[in-house]
N, CA, C and O of each residue as an XYZ file, in Angstrom:
632
protein
N     -81.349    -56.079    -16.145
C     -80.513    -56.316    -17.454
C     -80.103    -57.771    -17.558
O     -80.201    -58.316    -18.657
N     -79.651    -58.452    -16.509
C     -79.231    -59.826    -16.701
C     -80.428    -60.798    -17.190
O     -80.197    -61.661    -18.037
N     -81.522    -60.655    -16.713
C     -82.645    -61.516    -17.176
C     -83.006    -61.263    -18.563
O     -83.208    -62.188    -19.350
N     -83.099    -59.941    -18.909
C     -83.286    -59.611    -20.369
C     -82.309    -59.981    -21.319
O     -82.639    -60.302    -22.461
N     -80.954    -59.959    -20.885
C     -79.949    -60.468    -21.759
C     -79.962    -61.954    -21.958
O     -79.709    -62.446    -23.058
N     -80.249    -62.657    -20.922
C     -80.398    -64.116    -21.075
C     -81.554    -64.451    -21.994
O     -81.412    -65.282    -22.891
N     -82.722    -63.804    -21.778
C     -83.857    -64.037    -22.720
C     -83.511    -63.699    -24.171
O     -83.892    -64.432    -25.084
N     -82.820    -62.639    -24.381
C     -82.409    -62.260    -25.726
C     -81.375    -63.412    -26.298
O     -81.460    -63.868    -27.438
N     -80.478    -63.773    -25.418
C     -79.491    -64.799    -25.911
C     -80.240    -66.162    -26.360
O     -79.924    -66.761    -27.388
N     -81.158    -66.545    -25.576
C     -81.791    -67.874    -25.742
C     -83.184    -67.736    -26.594
O     -83.869    -68.740    -26.789
N     -83.542    -66.561    -27.049
C     -84.736    -66.360    -27.653
C     -84.974    -67.068    -28.948
O     -86.045    -67.617    -29.206
N     -83.900    -67.040    -29.795
C     -83.990    -67.779    -31.090
C     -84.096    -69.263    -30.938
O     -84.927    -69.908    -31.577
N     -83.200    -69.846    -30.038
C     -83.327    -71.204    -29.780
C     -84.706    -71.636    -29.124
O     -85.250    -72.694    -29.439
N     -85.210    -70.810    -28.249
C     -86.539    -71.106    -27.630
C     -87.578    -71.147    -28.746
O     -88.384    -72.076    -28.805
N     -87.567    -70.109    -29.667
C     -88.520    -70.060    -30.799
C     -88.463    -71.265    -31.665
O     -89.500    -71.764    -32.101
N     -87.198    -71.788    -31.952
C     -87.125    -73.018    -32.689
C     -87.835    -74.218    -32.098
O     -88.310    -75.103    -32.810
N     -87.893    -74.224    -30.751
C     -88.485    -75.296    -29.998
C     -89.959    -75.000    -29.572
O     -90.583    -75.766    -28.838
N     -90.482    -73.831    -30.083
C     -91.854    -73.547    -29.704
C     -92.053    -73.163    -28.294
O     -93.127    -73.376    -27.733
N     -91.028    -72.591    -27.689
C     -90.920    -72.232    -26.292
C     -90.926    -70.663    -26.202
O     -90.166    -69.999    -26.907
N     -91.807    -70.086    -25.315
C     -91.813    -68.728    -25.023
C     -90.953    -68.441    -23.835
O     -90.968    -69.237    -22.896
N     -90.217    -67.391    -23.796
C     -89.514    -66.936    -22.652
C     -90.050    -65.639    -22.257
O     -90.046    -64.675    -23.023
N     -90.545    -65.603    -20.985
C     -91.097    -64.411    -20.413
C     -90.191    -63.895    -19.237
O     -89.585    -64.645    -18.472
N     -90.172    -62.577    -19.189
C     -89.274    -61.918    -18.152
C     -90.174    -61.098    -17.397
O     -90.881    -60.305    -18.019
N     -90.264    -61.180    -16.000
C     -90.916    -60.478    -15.071
C     -90.026    -59.818    -14.061
O     -89.398    -60.497    -13.248
N     -89.957    -58.502    -14.093
C     -89.099    -57.797    -13.146
C     -89.874    -56.482    -12.761
O     -90.483    -55.797    -13.584
N     -89.783    -56.209    -11.419
C     -90.210    -54.864    -11.017
C     -89.301    -53.801    -11.496
O     -88.079    -53.859    -11.360
N     -89.961    -52.795    -12.081
C     -89.182    -51.657    -12.572
C     -88.381    -51.028    -11.477
O     -88.893    -50.692    -10.409
N     -87.060    -50.870    -11.772
C     -86.165    -50.214    -10.865
C     -85.531    -51.249     -9.914
O     -84.660    -50.844     -9.144
N     -85.870    -52.480     -9.897
C     -85.301    -53.545     -9.010
C     -83.731    -53.664     -9.317
O     -83.272    -53.824    -10.448
N     -83.046    -53.572     -8.246
C     -81.605    -53.670     -8.389
C     -81.052    -54.922     -7.685
O     -81.550    -55.349     -6.644
N     -80.005    -55.488     -8.295
C     -79.324    -56.709     -7.765
C     -77.859    -56.320     -7.511
O     -77.138    -55.873     -8.403
N     -77.481    -56.505     -6.307
C     -76.024    -56.145     -5.899
C     -75.221    -57.486     -6.232
O     -75.103    -58.401     -5.417
N     -74.679    -57.499     -7.526
C     -74.022    -58.851     -7.932
C     -73.119    -58.557     -9.183
O     -73.241    -57.540     -9.867
N     -72.238    -59.508     -9.403
C     -71.462    -59.397    -10.683
C     -72.431    -59.851    -11.802
O     -72.944    -60.969    -11.836
N     -72.622    -58.913    -12.675
C     -73.545    -59.067    -13.840
C     -73.222    -60.277    -14.638
O     -74.111    -61.061    -14.970
N     -72.031    -60.444    -14.940
C     -71.566    -61.601    -15.799
C     -71.834    -62.929    -15.191
O     -72.343    -63.843    -15.838
N     -71.448    -63.044    -13.797
C     -71.748    -64.293    -13.224
C     -73.223    -64.637    -13.023
O     -73.666    -65.783    -13.094
N     -73.965    -63.513    -12.761
C     -75.483    -63.748    -12.695
C     -76.016    -64.218    -13.953
O     -76.765    -65.194    -14.003
N     -75.618    -63.490    -15.080
C     -76.039    -63.929    -16.452
C     -75.622    -65.365    -16.750
O     -76.382    -66.102    -17.379
N     -74.353    -65.808    -16.284
C     -73.989    -67.194    -16.441
C     -74.942    -68.124    -15.755
O     -75.441    -69.073    -16.358
N     -75.221    -67.837    -14.389
C     -76.052    -68.664    -13.680
C     -77.493    -68.822    -14.296
O     -78.011    -69.917    -14.515
N     -78.054    -67.659    -14.537
C     -79.353    -67.614    -15.232
C     -79.326    -68.448    -16.539
O     -80.160    -69.321    -16.780
N     -78.298    -68.110    -17.369
C     -78.178    -68.802    -18.607
C     -78.070    -70.333    -18.573
O     -78.580    -71.064    -19.422
N     -77.288    -70.796    -17.407
C     -77.308    -72.262    -17.190
C     -78.702    -72.799    -16.918
O     -79.054    -73.876    -17.399
N     -79.502    -72.063    -16.153
C     -80.841    -72.476    -15.822
C     -81.748    -72.347    -17.031
O     -82.583    -73.227    -17.238
N     -81.633    -71.296    -17.847
C     -82.445    -71.268    -19.037
C     -82.180    -72.329    -19.963
O     -83.107    -72.872    -20.565
N     -80.810    -72.714    -20.146
C     -80.450    -73.896    -21.056
C     -81.035    -75.084    -20.560
O     -81.569    -75.847    -21.366
N     -81.013    -75.381    -19.236
C     -81.586    -76.656    -18.665
C     -83.199    -76.586    -18.926
O     -83.815    -77.602    -19.245
N     -83.789    -75.424    -18.783
C     -85.216    -75.245    -18.975
C     -85.517    -75.722    -20.543
O     -86.443    -76.488    -20.812
N     -84.729    -75.241    -21.416
C     -84.878    -75.498    -22.831
C     -84.667    -76.967    -23.096
O     -85.363    -77.525    -23.944
N     -83.745    -77.629    -22.418
C     -83.414    -79.017    -22.671
C     -84.493    -79.902    -22.115
O     -84.938    -80.838    -22.779
N     -84.940    -79.605    -20.844
C     -85.816    -80.550    -20.231
C     -87.262    -80.114    -20.030
O     -88.127    -80.953    -19.779
N     -87.544    -78.789    -20.137
C     -88.887    -78.336    -20.016
C     -89.574    -78.258    -21.307
O     -89.118    -78.824    -22.300
N     -90.609    -77.606    -21.325
C     -91.472    -77.405    -22.574
C     -92.496    -76.233    -22.284
O     -92.668    -75.813    -21.140
N     -93.148    -75.743    -23.353
C     -94.176    -74.779    -23.226
C     -93.611    -73.345    -22.985
O     -93.400    -72.610    -23.950
N     -93.374    -72.958    -21.757
C     -92.921    -71.664    -21.482
C     -91.798    -71.614    -20.389
O     -91.806    -72.437    -19.474
N     -90.889    -70.702    -20.482
C     -89.889    -70.437    -19.553
C     -90.082    -69.025    -18.906
O     -90.202    -68.042    -19.638
N     -90.110    -68.923    -17.667
C     -90.245    -67.621    -16.962
C     -89.015    -67.332    -16.219
O     -88.533    -68.134    -15.420
N     -88.460    -66.081    -16.508
C     -87.371    -65.516    -15.779
C     -87.914    -64.377    -14.917
O     -88.424    -63.372    -15.412
N     -87.779    -64.582    -13.594
C     -88.449    -63.676    -12.669
C     -87.469    -63.089    -11.615
O     -86.625    -63.776    -11.038
N     -87.641    -61.842    -11.426
C     -86.843    -61.208    -10.371
C     -87.780    -60.635     -9.260
O     -88.650    -59.826     -9.584
N     -87.643    -60.994     -8.072
C     -88.486    -60.546     -6.930
C     -87.635    -59.811     -5.871
O     -86.455    -60.070     -5.636
N     -88.393    -58.841     -5.248
C     -87.801    -58.027     -4.176
C     -88.143    -58.571     -2.873
O     -89.282    -58.998     -2.685
N     -87.234    -58.599     -1.924
C     -87.506    -58.955     -0.581
C     -86.786    -57.903      0.372
O     -86.027    -57.069     -0.121
N     -87.030    -57.948      1.730
C     -86.486    -57.018      2.576
C     -85.017    -56.970      2.624
O     -84.482    -55.871      2.768
N     -84.239    -58.128      2.512
C     -82.884    -58.109      2.546
C     -82.267    -59.008      1.517
O     -81.053    -59.214      1.513
N     -83.197    -59.624      0.523
C     -82.640    -60.415     -0.576
C     -83.355    -60.068     -1.792
O     -84.455    -59.515     -1.764
N     -82.711    -60.402     -2.921
C     -83.394    -60.420     -4.222
C     -83.438    -61.914     -4.638
O     -82.465    -62.649     -4.474
N     -84.563    -62.316     -5.164
C     -84.657    -63.724     -5.579
C     -84.878    -63.681     -7.092
O     -85.740    -62.954     -7.586
N     -84.057    -64.496     -7.840
C     -84.053    -64.633     -9.242
C     -84.527    -66.063     -9.482
O     -83.906    -67.002     -8.984
N     -85.645    -66.258    -10.256
C     -86.203    -67.540    -10.457
C     -86.255    -67.917    -11.919
O     -86.466    -67.052    -12.769
N     -86.067    -69.197    -12.237
C     -86.294    -69.727    -13.580
C     -87.234    -70.859    -13.483
O     -86.891    -71.884    -12.893
N     -88.495    -70.731    -14.069
C     -89.462    -71.698    -14.098
C     -89.795    -72.182    -15.439
O     -89.790    -71.441    -16.422
N     -90.105    -73.519    -15.479
C     -90.543    -74.082    -16.785
C     -91.777    -74.960    -16.651
O     -92.146    -75.326    -15.535
N     -92.438    -75.313    -17.783
C     -93.657    -76.006    -17.762
C     -93.318    -77.514    -17.971
O     -94.259    -78.253    -18.259
N     -92.180    -77.995    -17.865
C     -91.727    -79.409    -18.131
C     -92.209    -80.353    -17.092
O     -93.073    -80.028    -16.278
N     -91.634    -81.552    -17.122
C     -92.060    -82.601    -16.108
C     -91.443    -82.357    -14.672
O     -91.755    -83.085    -13.729
N     -90.598    -81.355    -14.548
C     -89.990    -81.146    -13.275
C     -88.750    -82.036    -12.937
O     -88.290    -82.836    -13.752
N     -88.251    -81.853    -11.725
C     -87.223    -82.740    -11.327
C     -87.692    -84.151    -10.755
O     -88.676    -84.249    -10.023
N     -86.957    -85.174    -11.124
C     -87.338    -86.422    -10.440
C     -87.120    -86.173     -8.842
O     -86.189    -85.516     -8.378
N     -88.108    -86.791     -8.108
C     -87.956    -86.577     -6.610
C     -86.646    -86.847     -6.071
O     -86.169    -86.080     -5.234
N     -85.974    -87.940     -6.502
C     -84.729    -88.291     -5.888
C     -83.544    -87.325     -6.341
O     -82.459    -87.358     -5.760
N     -83.794    -86.490     -7.373
C     -82.797    -85.546     -7.714
C     -82.737    -84.278     -6.906
O     -81.689    -83.646     -6.773
N     -83.873    -83.922     -6.375
C     -84.039    -82.582     -5.788
C     -82.915    -82.381     -4.654
O     -82.240    -81.352     -4.622
N     -82.760    -83.387     -3.757
C     -81.831    -83.128     -2.644
C     -80.353    -83.084     -3.064
O     -79.518    -82.566     -2.322
N     -80.046    -83.590     -4.174
C     -78.639    -83.682     -4.682
C     -78.439    -82.838     -5.998
O     -77.388    -82.929     -6.633
N     -79.408    -82.063     -6.369
C     -79.295    -81.417     -7.740
C     -78.102    -80.506     -7.921
O     -77.639    -80.362     -9.052
N     -77.576    -79.883     -6.888
C     -76.558    -78.937     -6.984
C     -75.128    -79.647     -6.732
O     -74.113    -78.955     -6.655
N     -75.089    -80.938     -6.616
C     -73.887    -81.590     -6.541
C     -73.248    -81.795     -7.830
O     -73.949    -82.125     -8.787
N     -71.886    -81.623     -7.970
C     -71.142    -81.730     -9.228
C     -71.437    -83.051     -9.803
O     -71.625    -84.002     -9.045
N     -71.497    -83.201    -11.203
C     -71.633    -84.296    -12.034
C     -73.010    -84.983    -11.801
O     -73.160    -86.164    -12.118
N     -73.997    -84.265    -11.261
C     -75.361    -84.898    -11.061
C     -76.149    -84.563    -12.306
O     -76.193    -83.408    -12.729
N     -76.790    -85.599    -12.914
C     -77.706    -85.452    -14.030
C     -78.971    -86.077    -13.727
O     -79.079    -87.108    -13.064
N     -80.009    -85.366    -14.275
C     -81.372    -85.984    -14.033
C     -81.553    -87.247    -14.534
O     -82.001    -88.119    -13.790
N     -81.254    -87.506    -15.766
C     -81.384    -88.839    -16.480
C     -80.305    -89.033    -17.415
O     -80.445    -88.707    -18.593
N     -79.111    -89.603    -16.925
C     -78.079    -89.810    -17.935
C     -78.346    -90.622    -19.114
O     -77.602    -90.542    -20.091
N     -79.387    -91.421    -19.091
C     -79.754    -92.243    -20.204
C     -80.379    -91.491    -21.364
O     -80.484    -92.066    -22.448
N     -80.812    -90.212    -21.206
C     -81.435    -89.442    -22.140
C     -80.540    -89.104    -23.198
O     -80.969    -88.981    -24.346
N     -79.193    -88.925    -22.887
C     -78.141    -88.569    -23.846
C     -78.384    -87.151    -24.378
O     -78.219    -86.910    -25.573
N     -78.758    -86.246    -23.540
C     -78.889    -84.872    -23.947
C     -77.708    -84.039    -23.749
O     -77.794    -82.814    -23.827
N     -76.574    -84.655    -23.490
C     -75.295    -83.864    -23.229
C     -75.260    -83.286    -21.869
O     -76.173    -83.453    -21.060
N     -74.163    -82.585    -21.628
C     -73.965    -81.912    -20.355
C     -73.152    -82.852    -19.391
O     -73.265    -84.077    -19.428
N     -72.405    -82.245    -18.611
C     -71.518    -83.075    -17.656
C     -72.095    -83.076    -16.263
O     -71.493    -83.644    -15.352
N     -73.220    -82.471    -16.070
C     -73.865    -82.425    -14.724
C     -73.213    -81.380    -13.917
O     -73.199    -81.530    -12.695
N     -72.669    -80.339    -14.448
C     -72.036    -79.268    -13.681
C     -72.797    -77.876    -13.655
O     -72.427    -76.985    -12.891
N     -73.839    -77.723    -14.490
C     -74.556    -76.528    -14.703
C     -75.194    -76.028    -13.390
O     -75.005    -74.866    -13.028
N     -75.988    -76.933    -12.631
C     -76.479    -76.560    -11.328
C     -75.468    -76.323    -10.241
O     -75.700    -75.513     -9.343
N     -74.336    -77.022    -10.304
C     -73.228    -76.923     -9.300
C     -72.651    -75.526     -9.559
O     -72.295    -74.865     -8.584
N     -72.532    -75.037    -10.766
C     -72.001    -73.728    -11.065
C     -72.925    -72.639    -10.576
O     -72.490    -71.615    -10.049
N     -74.279    -72.894    -10.771
C     -75.299    -71.929    -10.262
C     -75.160    -71.826     -8.755
O     -75.230    -70.714     -8.230
N     -74.963    -72.943     -8.011
C     -74.831    -72.816     -6.606
C     -73.542    -72.076     -6.129
O     -73.559    -71.331     -5.149
N     -72.418    -72.321     -6.876
C     -71.223    -71.665     -6.571
C     -71.275    -70.179     -6.724
O     -70.707    -69.408     -5.951
N     -72.002    -69.808     -7.785
C     -72.146    -68.367     -8.095
C     -73.085    -67.701     -6.911
O     -72.816    -66.598     -6.434
N     -74.099    -68.409     -6.532
C     -75.001    -67.877     -5.501
C     -74.170    -67.719     -4.211
O     -74.232    -66.683     -3.549
N     -73.373    -68.791     -3.855
C     -72.643    -68.772     -2.611
C     -71.528    -67.652     -2.770
O     -71.291    -66.961     -1.780
N     -70.889    -67.443     -3.845
C     -69.901    -66.410     -3.999
C     -70.416    -64.998     -3.711
O     -69.696    -64.072     -3.338
N     -71.785    -64.923     -3.930
C     -72.413    -63.632     -3.642
C     -73.037    -63.624     -2.271
O     -73.806    -62.711     -1.972
N     -72.749    -64.594     -1.414
C     -73.324    -64.652     -0.116
C     -74.760    -65.151     -0.009
O     -75.435    -64.980      1.006
N     -75.220    -65.806     -1.155
C     -76.619    -66.281     -1.207
C     -76.655    -67.774     -1.278
O     -75.764    -68.499     -0.836
N     -77.701    -68.162     -1.839
C     -77.949    -69.711     -2.039
C     -78.879    -69.886     -3.251
O     -79.552    -68.970     -3.723
N     -78.853    -71.199     -3.728
C     -79.718    -71.560     -4.814
C     -80.564    -72.733     -4.294
O     -80.114    -73.543     -3.485
N     -81.776    -72.787     -4.780
C     -82.732    -73.875     -4.455
C     -83.422    -74.405     -5.659
O     -83.635    -73.687     -6.636
N     -83.769    -75.633     -5.601
C     -84.320    -76.298     -6.723
C     -85.646    -77.056     -6.254
O     -85.657    -77.554     -5.129
N     -86.642    -77.146     -6.994
C     -87.810    -77.958     -6.617
C     -88.866    -77.969     -7.728
O     -88.656    -77.362     -8.778
N     -89.987    -78.643     -7.514
C     -91.010    -78.789     -8.568
C     -92.160    -77.821     -8.121
O     -92.406    -77.606     -6.934
N     -92.847    -77.252     -9.168
C     -93.957    -76.393     -8.872
C     -95.240    -77.237     -8.731
O     -95.389    -78.284     -9.362
N     -96.070    -76.791     -7.963
C     -97.326    -77.442     -7.630
C     -98.190    -77.867     -8.908
O     -98.761    -78.954     -9.004
N     -98.205    -76.859     -9.874
C     -98.903    -77.230    -11.037
C     -98.170    -77.947    -12.136
O     -98.699    -78.190    -13.220
N     -96.927    -78.281    -11.824
C     -96.032    -79.005    -12.790
C     -94.969    -78.087    -13.215
O     -95.114    -76.864    -13.205
N     -93.893    -78.691    -13.590
C     -92.697    -77.952    -13.938
C     -91.713    -77.737    -12.901
O     -92.017    -77.944    -11.726
N     -90.523    -77.328    -13.246
C     -89.426    -77.090    -12.281
C     -89.238    -75.645    -12.089
O     -89.588    -74.819    -12.932
N     -88.636    -75.325    -10.879
C     -88.287    -73.996    -10.503
C     -86.911    -73.967     -9.763
O     -86.739    -74.695     -8.784
N     -86.035    -73.224    -10.169
C     -84.722    -73.018     -9.482
C     -84.617    -71.529     -9.233
O     -84.899    -70.667    -10.065
N     -84.177    -71.312     -7.984
C     -84.076    -69.838     -7.573
C     -82.700    -69.581     -7.030
O     -82.063    -70.456     -6.443
N     -82.245    -68.337     -7.242
C     -81.072    -67.786     -6.556
C     -81.498    -66.715     -5.596
O     -82.151    -65.752     -5.997
N     -81.152    -66.851     -4.354
C     -81.438    -65.837     -3.342
C     -80.207    -65.138     -3.094
O     -79.264    -65.772     -2.620
N     -80.086    -63.830     -3.370
C     -78.931    -62.976     -3.292
C     -79.253    -61.859     -2.187
O     -80.300    -61.212     -2.199
N     -78.254    -61.706     -1.244
C     -78.430    -60.644     -0.295
C     -78.415    -59.313     -0.911
O     -77.820    -59.106     -1.968
N     -79.065    -58.394     -0.262
C     -79.103    -56.980     -0.732
C     -78.844    -56.160      0.435
O     -79.800    -55.802      1.122
N     -77.627    -55.810      0.747
C     -77.255    -55.063      1.894
C     -77.363    -53.471      1.817
O     -77.094    -52.783      2.802
N     -77.734    -52.967      0.708
C     -77.994    -51.549      0.470
C     -76.683    -50.722      0.379
O     -76.595    -49.657      0.988
N     -75.640    -51.214     -0.393
C     -74.503    -50.385     -0.608
C     -74.829    -49.326     -1.502
O     -75.994    -49.220     -1.885
N     -73.865    -48.448     -1.924
C     -74.165    -47.267     -2.792
C     -74.863    -47.724     -4.084
O     -74.517    -48.788     -4.598
N     -75.743    -47.037     -4.582
C     -76.544    -47.386     -5.716
C     -75.768    -47.658     -7.032
O     -76.147    -48.533     -7.810
N     -74.723    -46.925     -7.254
C     -73.984    -47.191     -8.457
C     -73.238    -48.488     -8.497
O     -72.669    -48.871     -9.518
N     -73.247    -49.176     -7.347
C     -72.621    -50.488     -7.228
C     -73.584    -51.607     -7.643
O     -73.184    -52.769     -7.725
N     -74.793    -51.278     -7.893
C     -75.800    -52.226     -8.212
C     -75.972    -52.467     -9.717
O     -75.695    -51.597    -10.542
N     -76.429    -53.649    -10.035
C     -76.698    -53.978    -11.508
C     -78.185    -54.059    -11.590
O     -78.824    -54.762    -10.808
N     -78.801    -53.268    -12.630
C     -80.240    -53.249    -12.719
C     -80.703    -54.704    -13.222
O     -80.040    -55.330    -14.050
N     -81.815    -55.159    -12.694
C     -82.324    -56.442    -13.092
C     -83.354    -56.290    -14.210
O     -83.763    -57.297    -14.788
N     -83.761    -55.151    -14.515
C     -84.740    -54.801    -15.515
C     -84.218    -55.076    -16.892
O     -83.114    -54.644    -17.221
N     -84.970    -55.782    -17.718
C     -84.490    -55.988    -19.139
C     -84.444    -54.792    -19.874
O     -85.167    -53.841    -19.577
N     -83.586    -54.765    -20.888
C     -83.572    -53.660    -21.829
C     -84.839    -53.449    -22.467
O     -85.319    -54.360    -23.141
N     -85.478    -52.280    -22.327
C     -86.777    -52.055    -22.983
C     -86.881    -52.313    -24.494
O     -87.965    -52.514    -25.043
N     -85.683    -52.297    -25.152
C     -85.759    -52.518    -26.603
C     -85.902    -53.961    -26.898
O     -86.115    -54.345    -28.048
N     -85.787    -54.796    -25.867
C     -85.986    -56.295    -26.034
C     -87.459    -56.678    -25.903
O     -87.820    -57.780    -26.318
N     -88.302    -55.859    -25.368
C     -89.708    -56.120    -25.138
C     -90.376    -56.468    -26.497
O     -90.022    -55.945    -27.553
N     -91.328    -57.353    -26.396
C     -92.101    -57.730    -27.674
C     -93.439    -57.142    -27.670
O     -94.202    -57.338    -28.616
């Protein structure tokens, strides 16, 4: 649900910029997390991808033995090399001269949300170009009704 909700929330803006948002989630994949905070984190990343990327944005949820990984990928220029090690520090901006707004808090909030869930966030550049930011969230297997589905709402499929 969180990835699908974020895709729906940013869909119109993406369309205005000629950007496609794709959601890829294994059916039935669960994420043990606060749905609103995860949507906030993924929303911050989608907003950054729309500001600095181009072409396509991918929202991906992956299954691991003890973690769930949520990724946001774009086809833009990626992160400047000097930004990657400090990307999650407060008030850090990729290129303040661009004047695209923002206080440099979006990635710091993403990291805080990941840590609040016992996880972590990571940023880097993709081999073929573009940026990728991931949230790795532990999955300790508590009762099923405590989990939030990661699958997008089927009514949002195109």
